[in-house]
N, C-alpha and C positions, 0 to 999 in steps of 0.2 A: 568859273572857267574850268573846263575839263583838261586834265593833263595826261599826255601819252608819254610813256617811257619805253624805249626799246633798247636793250643792251645786247647786241650781237657779240660774237667772239672776235671781233676786230679783223675779220677777213674783208678785204675791200669790197668784193662783190656782194657779200652778205650785208655789209653796211649800206651799200647803195640800194639793194633790194628793199631793206627795211625802211630806209628813208623815203623811197618812192611809195611804199605801202602807207607810211605815216601821212604823206602829203595827200593821198587819196582819201584817207579817213577824215582828214580835217580840211576838206575842200574849201570851206568858208574862210580859212585863214588867209589873210592878205600876204602875210610874211611868216616864214618859219625860221626862227633864229637857232643857229647851231652853236653850242658851246662844248667843244671837245674838253674833256676833263682831265686828261693825262697825256703823257708823251705818245703812247701807242695809239690812242684814239685820235690824237691830232695828226700824227703821221698818216694814219689810215684815211682820215677824212680828207686831207689835202690831195690825196691821190684820186679822189672821185668828185671833188666839189665842182669842177668845171662841167661835169656831166649832169648835174642836178638842175631841175627846173628853176626859172628865175625867181620864184617866190622863196627860195632858200637864201638866207643872208648870214653873213658872218663877218668877223673882223680879224681873220687870221692873216699873218704875214705871208709873203711869198714862200713857195715850197723850199727853195734853196736855203732861205734863212732859217726855217724851221729845222730842216735836216742838219744844218750847221750847229744849231744850239742843242739838238737832241743827241747828235753824235759827238760825244765829249772828246774823242781823239782828234777829230777835225777842228773842233772849237779850240782846244788847247794848242793845236799846231798853229792856228791863225793867231792866237794870243802871243805865242812865242815869236812868231814871225814879226809881229808888230811890237815886240819887246814890252809886252804888258804882263806883269806878274799875275799868277793865277795858281789855284790849288792843283794838286796832282791826283790822278786816279790810277789805281793799280789793279791788274787782274787778280782774281782770288788766288790763282796758282802762285803768283809772285809773292803775295802776302804770306801764304802758307809756308813757302820756302824760306822766307826771311822773318818768321815769327820772333826768333830770339832778338833780332835787331829792333823790332817794333815794340817788344814787351817793355823795354825800359821807358818808353814814352806813354804807355797806357797806365791808367790809374785803377783799372779793375782787374 
């Protein structure tokens, strides 16, 4: 089985163009399965998937669910709203400003 890999720079129109080129190169394929491999490729892919021909298949959730999970601020806000405990993320500037307070918790 011949394998084709195309890794564009995750610009949605570039991704769309490359996937269409791929589908033309492997016309004999009944189905082309798409596996986004990281957050940015998944977010880019969900923006174009409805425009792809019917032989492209995937098992990605709905766009709003993906964006909720990828955008940690929205995700944590939802967890807080539902009173579900969760880890916290801080911007780098916040961490840099508060290094002395964090140092006592770090072992390195």
